[in-house]
N, C-alpha and C positions, 0 to 999 in steps of 0.2 A: 781847863786842864785838857788841852788838846792832844798833846803827845807826851810821852815820858821822856825825861831828860836822860842823856847818856853821858858817860864820862869822856867820850871822845867826841870831838866837834869837827865836822867836815864842812868846809866852806862851800858856798853855792857859786857856781860859775856865772850864772845869769842875773843874780840879784845882789843887792848890797847886803853884806853880812851884818845882821843886827848886833850880834855879840861883839863884833869888832868896833862898833860905835859906842858901846856902853862901858861903864866902869866895871871891870871884872871883880872889884872888891865890894860892890854893892851887896848889902845883906840879902836882898831878895834873890839875886843871882846865885849867891852861895847856898841859900836855903833850897833853891829849886833843884839842886843836885841830890838832895837827900830825902825828898818827900816821896812817899809811896802813892804816886798819882792815880793808879788804878783804884785804890781804896777810896780816895777822895771823890773820884768821878762817880762811883756807885752811891756813896752816901749823900753827896751834896747835889746830885742832879735835880732833885725836886726844888731846890732853892735858887736856881738860876733865874735872875730877874733882869728886867730891862736896864736898870741903872748899872748893874754889875757888867753886863755885856757891853754897854756903851763905854764904861771906864776902861775896859780891856782894850777896846778899839783905839782909845785916845792915848794910851800909855805904853811906850815901847818897853819899859821895864817889866810891866805886867806880862807882855807878850813873850819876852825872853824868859821870864820866870816860868811860864807855861810850856816852854820848850821850843818855841818857834825860832827858826834860824834867820828869817827875813821879816821885816815890819809889814803887817797886814793893815790895809786901810778899809777893809770891809768887816762887817760884823762876823764873829766866829760861829754864831748860831742864832736861831730865832729865840728871842727871850720869852 
């Protein structure tokens, strides 16, 4: 949960826009717009594990769900 999602989406001039490459009707993308990310970040921070971090890196839908605008090939944090 890196950033909170916003209802407005601004494209990135220098990177490929991840949301334009994914299905906007995907349930994860729809759900990402209504989750209170700040609350989850506080409560689940102690549970971040290596497998979760690795799956986040490998799955563009997870990254878009977490609010990223461009696909990241690096790990989001140290597990």
